[in-house]
C-alpha positions as CSV (number, residue, x, y, z in Angstrom):
1,M,-114.7,-73.3,31.0
2,A,-111.9,-74.1,28.6
3,P,-112.5,-76.3,25.4
4,R,-111.3,-79.8,26.2
5,K,-113.6,-82.4,24.6
6,S,-111.7,-83.7,21.6
7,N,-112.5,-86.5,19.2
8,S,-108.7,-86.5,18.3
9,N,-106.6,-89.3,19.6
10,N,-105.9,-88.5,23.3
11,N,-103.6,-91.0,25.0
12,N,-101.1,-91.3,27.8
13,R,-97.8,-93.1,27.0
14,H,-95.1,-91.2,28.8
15,N,-94.7,-90.3,32.5
16,S,-92.4,-87.4,32.0
17,S,-93.4,-84.1,33.7
18,N,-90.0,-82.4,33.9
19,N,-89.9,-79.0,35.4
20,N,-87.0,-77.8,33.3
21,S,-87.8,-74.9,30.9
22,V,-86.4,-73.5,27.6
23,N,-86.2,-69.9,26.4
24,Q,-89.5,-70.2,24.5
25,E,-91.4,-71.3,27.5
26,P,-92.1,-68.8,30.4
27,Q,-91.3,-69.8,33.8
28,Q,-94.3,-71.2,35.6
29,T,-95.6,-69.4,38.6
30,L,-96.6,-72.2,40.9
31,T,-96.5,-71.9,44.7
32,D,-97.8,-74.2,47.4
33,D,-98.6,-71.3,49.9
34,M,-102.1,-71.0,48.5
35,S,-104.5,-73.9,48.1
36,V,-108.0,-74.5,46.9
37,D,-110.3,-76.9,48.6
38,Y,-111.6,-78.8,45.5
39,N,-113.5,-81.3,47.7
40,K,-116.2,-78.6,48.3
41,E,-117.2,-78.9,44.6
42,E,-119.3,-82.0,44.7
43,L,-120.4,-82.1,41.0
44,T,-122.5,-84.9,39.6
45,E,-123.5,-86.0,36.2
46,N,-127.2,-85.6,37.1
47,T,-127.0,-81.9,35.9
48,I,-127.2,-83.1,32.2
49,E,-130.6,-84.9,32.5
50,S,-132.8,-82.0,31.8
51,Y,-130.7,-81.0,28.8
52,N,-130.8,-84.5,27.3
53,N,-134.6,-84.7,27.9
54,N,-135.2,-81.4,26.0
55,L,-133.2,-82.3,22.9
56,S,-133.6,-85.4,20.7
57,I,-130.6,-87.0,19.1
58,N,-131.8,-85.6,15.7
59,D,-132.1,-82.1,17.1
60,K,-128.7,-81.7,18.5
61,T,-126.1,-79.8,16.5
62,S,-122.2,-79.9,17.1
63,A,-122.6,-76.9,19.2
64,D,-125.1,-78.7,21.4
65,Y,-122.7,-81.6,21.9
66,Y,-119.9,-79.1,22.7
67,F,-121.8,-77.5,25.6
68,D,-123.5,-80.7,26.7
69,S,-119.9,-82.3,27.2
70,Y,-119.2,-79.6,29.8
71,S,-122.1,-80.7,31.9
72,H,-120.0,-83.7,33.0
73,F,-118.1,-83.2,36.2
74,G,-115.1,-85.2,35.0
75,I,-113.9,-82.6,32.5
76,H,-114.0,-80.0,35.3
77,E,-112.3,-82.2,37.7
78,E,-109.5,-82.7,35.2
79,M,-109.1,-79.0,34.7
80,L,-109.2,-78.1,38.4
81,K,-106.6,-80.7,39.2
82,D,-104.2,-79.3,36.6
83,R,-102.2,-77.2,39.1
84,V,-100.1,-75.6,36.4
85,R,-103.3,-74.1,34.9
86,T,-105.3,-73.4,38.1
87,K,-102.5,-72.1,40.3
88,T,-101.3,-69.7,37.7
89,Y,-104.7,-68.1,37.4
90,Q,-105.0,-68.0,41.2
91,N,-101.6,-66.4,41.5
92,V,-102.3,-63.9,38.8
93,M,-105.3,-62.7,40.8
94,H,-104.1,-62.9,44.3
95,K,-100.6,-61.5,43.7
96,N,-102.0,-58.7,41.5
97,N,-105.0,-57.5,43.3
98,F,-104.2,-53.9,42.3
99,L,-105.6,-54.9,38.9
100,F,-108.8,-56.3,40.3
101,K,-109.7,-54.1,43.3
102,N,-113.3,-52.7,42.8
103,K,-113.4,-53.7,39.2
104,V,-116.2,-55.2,37.3
105,V,-115.2,-58.6,35.7
106,L,-116.7,-60.8,33.0
107,D,-115.8,-64.5,33.4
108,V,-116.4,-66.2,29.9
109,G,-117.0,-69.8,30.0
110,A,-117.1,-69.9,33.8
111,G,-117.6,-73.7,34.4
112,T,-117.6,-74.4,38.1
113,G,-116.9,-70.6,38.6
114,I,-113.3,-71.2,40.0
115,L,-111.9,-68.1,38.2
116,S,-114.8,-65.9,39.4
117,L,-114.1,-67.2,43.0
118,F,-110.5,-66.1,42.7
119,C,-111.6,-62.8,41.4
120,A,-114.0,-62.3,44.3
121,K,-111.2,-63.0,46.8
122,A,-109.0,-60.5,45.0
123,G,-111.5,-57.7,45.9
124,V,-113.4,-57.1,42.6
125,K,-116.6,-55.0,42.7
126,H,-118.6,-57.7,40.9
127,V,-118.2,-60.7,38.7
128,Y,-120.6,-61.9,35.9
129,A,-119.9,-65.5,35.2
130,V,-121.3,-66.7,32.0
131,E,-121.7,-70.5,31.5
132,C,-123.7,-72.1,28.7
133,S,-123.7,-75.7,29.9
134,Q,-125.8,-77.3,32.7
135,M,-122.7,-76.8,35.0
136,A,-124.0,-73.2,35.5
137,D,-126.5,-74.6,38.0
138,M,-123.7,-76.2,39.9
139,A,-121.7,-72.9,39.8
140,K,-124.7,-71.0,41.3
141,E,-124.6,-73.5,44.3
142,I,-120.9,-73.2,44.6
143,V,-121.1,-69.4,44.7
144,E,-123.8,-69.6,47.4
145,A,-121.9,-72.3,49.5
146,N,-118.8,-70.1,49.6
147,G,-120.6,-66.9,50.6
148,F,-120.0,-64.9,47.4
149,S,-123.6,-64.4,46.0
150,D,-123.4,-60.7,46.6
151,V,-120.2,-60.5,44.4
152,I,-120.7,-63.1,41.7
153,T,-123.7,-63.4,39.4
154,V,-123.9,-66.6,37.4
155,L,-125.6,-66.2,34.0
156,K,-126.6,-69.3,32.1
157,G,-126.5,-69.0,28.3
158,K,-124.2,-68.2,25.4
159,V,-122.1,-65.2,25.5
160,E,-123.4,-64.2,22.1
161,E,-127.0,-64.4,23.2
162,I,-127.1,-63.2,26.9
163,T,-127.8,-59.7,28.2
164,L,-125.5,-58.4,30.9
165,P,-126.8,-56.3,33.7
166,V,-124.2,-53.7,32.9
167,T,-123.1,-52.0,29.7
168,Q,-119.3,-52.4,30.2
169,V,-116.9,-54.4,32.2
170,D,-113.3,-53.5,33.2
171,I,-111.8,-57.0,32.9
172,I,-112.4,-60.2,31.0
173,V,-111.0,-63.4,32.3
174,S,-111.3,-66.7,30.6
175,E,-109.5,-70.1,30.3
176,W,-110.4,-70.5,26.6
177,M,-107.4,-72.5,25.4
178,G,-108.0,-75.9,23.8
179,Y,-105.8,-78.7,22.4
180,F,-103.4,-77.2,19.9
181,L,-104.4,-73.8,21.4
182,L,-107.2,-73.3,19.0
183,F,-109.3,-76.4,19.1
184,E,-113.0,-75.9,19.8
185,N,-112.8,-72.2,18.9
186,M,-113.7,-70.6,22.2
187,L,-111.3,-67.7,21.4
188,D,-113.9,-66.1,19.1
189,T,-116.4,-66.0,22.0
190,V,-113.8,-64.1,24.2
191,L,-113.2,-61.7,21.3
192,Y,-116.9,-61.2,20.8
193,A,-117.2,-60.4,24.6
194,R,-114.3,-58.0,24.3
195,D,-115.7,-56.0,21.5
196,K,-119.1,-55.8,23.0
197,W,-118.5,-55.0,26.7
198,L,-114.8,-54.3,27.6
199,V,-114.0,-50.6,28.3
200,S,-111.4,-49.0,26.1
201,D,-108.5,-49.4,28.5
202,G,-109.8,-52.8,30.0
203,L,-107.9,-56.0,30.4
204,V,-108.2,-59.3,28.8
205,L,-106.5,-62.1,30.9
206,P,-104.5,-63.9,29.6
207,D,-103.6,-61.4,27.0
208,T,-101.1,-63.2,24.9
209,A,-100.8,-66.8,23.5
210,S,-98.1,-68.3,21.4
211,L,-98.0,-71.6,19.4
212,Y,-94.7,-73.4,18.8
213,L,-93.5,-76.3,16.8
214,T,-90.7,-78.9,17.2
215,A,-89.8,-82.3,15.9
216,I,-89.4,-85.7,17.6
217,E,-88.1,-89.2,17.3
218,D,-91.0,-91.6,18.0
219,S,-90.4,-94.9,16.2
220,E,-91.8,-97.2,18.9
221,Y,-95.0,-95.5,19.5
222,K,-95.6,-94.8,15.8
223,E,-95.1,-98.5,15.2
224,N,-97.7,-99.3,17.8
225,K,-100.2,-96.6,16.9
226,I,-99.9,-96.3,13.2
227,E,-98.2,-99.2,11.6
228,F,-100.4,-101.6,13.7
229,W,-103.1,-101.3,11.1
230,N,-100.9,-103.0,8.3
231,N,-101.4,-106.4,9.9
232,V,-104.3,-106.9,12.4
233,Y,-104.5,-110.6,13.2
234,G,-103.3,-111.3,9.7
235,F,-105.7,-109.0,8.0
236,D,-104.9,-105.8,6.1
237,M,-106.6,-102.8,7.7
238,S,-104.3,-100.2,6.2
239,C,-107.2,-98.0,5.1
240,I,-107.6,-97.1,8.8
241,K,-103.9,-96.3,8.9
242,K,-104.4,-93.6,6.3
243,Q,-107.3,-92.1,8.3
244,S,-105.3,-92.3,11.6
245,M,-102.5,-90.3,10.0
246,T,-104.8,-87.4,9.6
247,E,-105.8,-87.3,13.2
248,P,-103.4,-85.4,15.5
249,L,-102.5,-87.2,18.6
250,V,-103.0,-85.4,22.0
251,D,-100.3,-86.9,24.2
252,T,-97.4,-86.1,26.6
253,V,-94.1,-86.2,24.8
254,D,-90.9,-87.0,26.6
255,Q,-88.4,-84.1,26.3
256,N,-85.6,-86.6,25.4
257,Q,-87.5,-87.3,22.1
258,I,-87.0,-83.8,20.9
259,V,-84.6,-83.7,17.9
260,T,-84.6,-80.1,16.8
261,N,-85.0,-76.5,18.1
262,C,-88.5,-75.2,19.0
263,Q,-89.9,-72.7,16.4
264,L,-92.4,-69.9,17.2
265,L,-95.3,-70.1,14.8
266,K,-97.8,-67.5,15.9
267,T,-98.2,-65.1,18.7
268,M,-101.7,-63.6,19.4
269,D,-102.4,-60.4,21.3
270,I,-105.9,-61.2,22.6
271,S,-106.5,-57.6,23.6
272,K,-106.1,-56.4,20.0
273,M,-106.4,-59.2,17.5
274,A,-109.4,-59.6,15.2
275,S,-111.4,-62.8,15.0
276,G,-110.1,-63.9,11.6
277,E,-106.5,-63.7,12.7
278,A,-106.7,-67.0,14.6
279,S,-106.4,-68.6,11.1
280,F,-102.9,-68.3,9.7
281,T,-100.1,-69.7,7.6
282,A,-96.6,-69.6,9.2
283,P,-93.2,-70.6,7.9
284,F,-90.9,-72.9,10.1
285,K,-87.3,-73.8,10.1
286,L,-86.3,-76.7,12.5
287,I,-82.5,-77.3,12.9
288,A,-81.5,-80.8,14.1
289,E,-79.6,-80.8,17.3
290,R,-78.3,-84.3,16.9
291,D,-78.2,-87.2,14.4
292,D,-81.5,-88.9,14.5
293,Y,-84.8,-89.8,12.9
294,I,-88.0,-87.6,12.8
295,H,-91.3,-89.3,12.9
296,A,-93.5,-86.4,13.9
297,L,-93.8,-82.7,14.5
298,V,-95.1,-81.6,17.9
299,A,-97.1,-78.4,18.6
300,Y,-97.6,-76.7,22.0
301,F,-98.6,-73.3,23.4
302,D,-97.7,-70.8,26.0
303,V,-99.9,-68.1,27.5
304,S,-98.9,-65.0,29.3
305,F,-100.4,-62.4,31.6
306,T,-98.2,-59.3,30.8
307,K,-100.1,-56.8,32.7
308,C,-99.2,-58.3,36.1
309,H,-96.6,-56.7,38.4
310,K,-94.2,-59.4,37.3
311,L,-94.7,-61.5,34.0
312,M,-96.7,-64.5,34.8
313,G,-97.9,-67.4,32.6
314,F,-97.2,-71.1,31.8
315,S,-96.1,-73.3,29.0
316,T,-97.6,-76.6,27.7
317,G,-94.2,-77.6,26.2
318,P,-92.5,-81.0,26.6
319,R,-89.8,-79.4,28.7
320,S,-92.2,-77.9,31.2
321,R,-94.4,-79.4,33.8
322,A,-97.2,-81.5,32.3
323,T,-100.7,-80.1,31.9
324,H,-104.0,-81.7,30.8
325,W,-103.4,-80.0,27.4
326,K,-100.4,-82.2,26.8
327,Q,-98.9,-81.7,23.4
328,T,-100.3,-82.2,19.8
329,V,-98.4,-84.8,17.7
330,L,-98.5,-84.7,14.0
331,Y,-97.2,-87.9,12.5
332,L,-95.3,-87.8,9.1
333,E,-96.0,-90.3,6.4
334,E,-92.2,-90.4,5.8
335,V,-89.5,-91.2,8.3
336,L,-86.9,-88.5,8.0
337,T,-83.2,-89.2,8.6
338,I,-81.6,-86.0,9.8
339,C,-78.1,-85.0,10.8
340,E,-77.0,-82.4,13.3
341,G,-77.2,-79.0,11.7
342,D,-79.6,-80.1,8.9
343,A,-82.7,-77.9,8.4
344,L,-86.2,-79.2,8.0
345,V,-88.1,-76.2,6.5
346,G,-91.8,-75.7,5.6
347,S,-95.0,-74.0,6.5
348,M,-98.1,-74.8,8.6
349,S,-101.6,-73.5,7.7
350,V,-104.2,-73.5,10.4
351,T,-107.9,-72.8,9.7
352,Y,-111.2,-73.4,11.4
353,N,-113.3,-76.0,9.5
354,K,-116.1,-74.5,7.4
355,K,-118.7,-77.0,8.3
356,N,-117.9,-76.9,12.0
357,P,-115.9,-73.9,13.2
358,R,-115.0,-75.7,16.5
359,D,-112.9,-78.1,14.5
360,V,-109.4,-77.3,13.1
361,D,-107.9,-78.1,9.7
362,I,-104.1,-78.1,9.6
363,T,-101.9,-78.3,6.5
364,L,-98.3,-79.1,6.8
365,S,-95.7,-78.7,4.0
366,Y,-92.1,-79.5,4.5
367,I,-88.8,-80.0,2.7
368,L,-85.6,-81.6,4.0
369,N,-82.4,-81.4,1.9
370,G,-80.1,-83.1,4.4
371,R,-76.8,-84.9,4.1
372,R,-78.5,-88.3,4.2
373,C,-82.1,-87.6,3.3
374,Q,-83.8,-85.5,0.6
375,V,-87.6,-85.5,0.9
376,S,-90.6,-83.2,0.6
377,G,-94.2,-83.6,1.4
378,T,-97.6,-82.1,2.2
379,Q,-100.0,-83.6,4.7
380,H,-103.5,-82.6,5.9
381,Y,-104.7,-83.1,9.5
382,K,-108.1,-82.6,11.0
383,M,-108.7,-82.1,14.8
384,R,-112.2,-83.3,15.5
């Protein structure tokens, strides 16, 4: 179960799902020779009733709402239907069964159990599928319905609180990535499981993740989305405009909007990194590839499975096939006029919110000393 429930703006405005790739984005490993019958997973919203009955509105914390959101079947349907995501995981397991044969696997945030089912078909000795939401009950039924009860054990609870029937596992699999890669902070749970149960030469899959930044022209949509608040049926609601500027927009960006190169901000080695390393400050230098305007910066991520026989992975970038993660758009207060060859330089700081560590705080500082525009600024964003 990957983090997906965002209070940040999440819209569909573009239909672009181009399959072209750039150097920063690993080639996707999608094939149509393997298919999954998703119709067998008949999931209903009835699974959340007991949870809601046991907790009053005043008793629930942000963590409760986080796990409760994953009791809804619609989130899982969206993830399963994301073929870039799901087929990559399937191909990693089915085309690299030498990694999985007779191994003990821990599935962190198992959701419907789809990754555990892939592992079972790859010949593992046993899978322990941990899921905290009420979807764990559905996962147990799915495992039984598909005849894998002897190979897959579904454990309901938080990874940080459960007791595994074994002291060590050989492999940890998880689809932990959220919007902007880090939103909802499921990565810390994977690292906790790694440190507690993974054997010294064990595998974490995927094992690397990288965050990228680029800049786009987006006048039309910014006008409709942000400037709209200046005059709402004749009334000044610009106070909402100020707030909306602080909320990153999760949306699909047309590759034709890209004005600059793509800059690597951060690469994380999930098999070795410490928990605190997910927070970082990184410099960037974006070079204009044409004369244009810049209205926003755009972040996206790649993940890789480097231990496979052949490098596998996928990108969520605007030049790759669309995923349910889309991209994260950070609108700038200023409209930047940039000429080909001009450099937009700056830094981005990313930290988890102190009050709610599942939220992400982003600080962006930039300077443009271009031929037609000289401007600098600092903006703060909150992914909620």
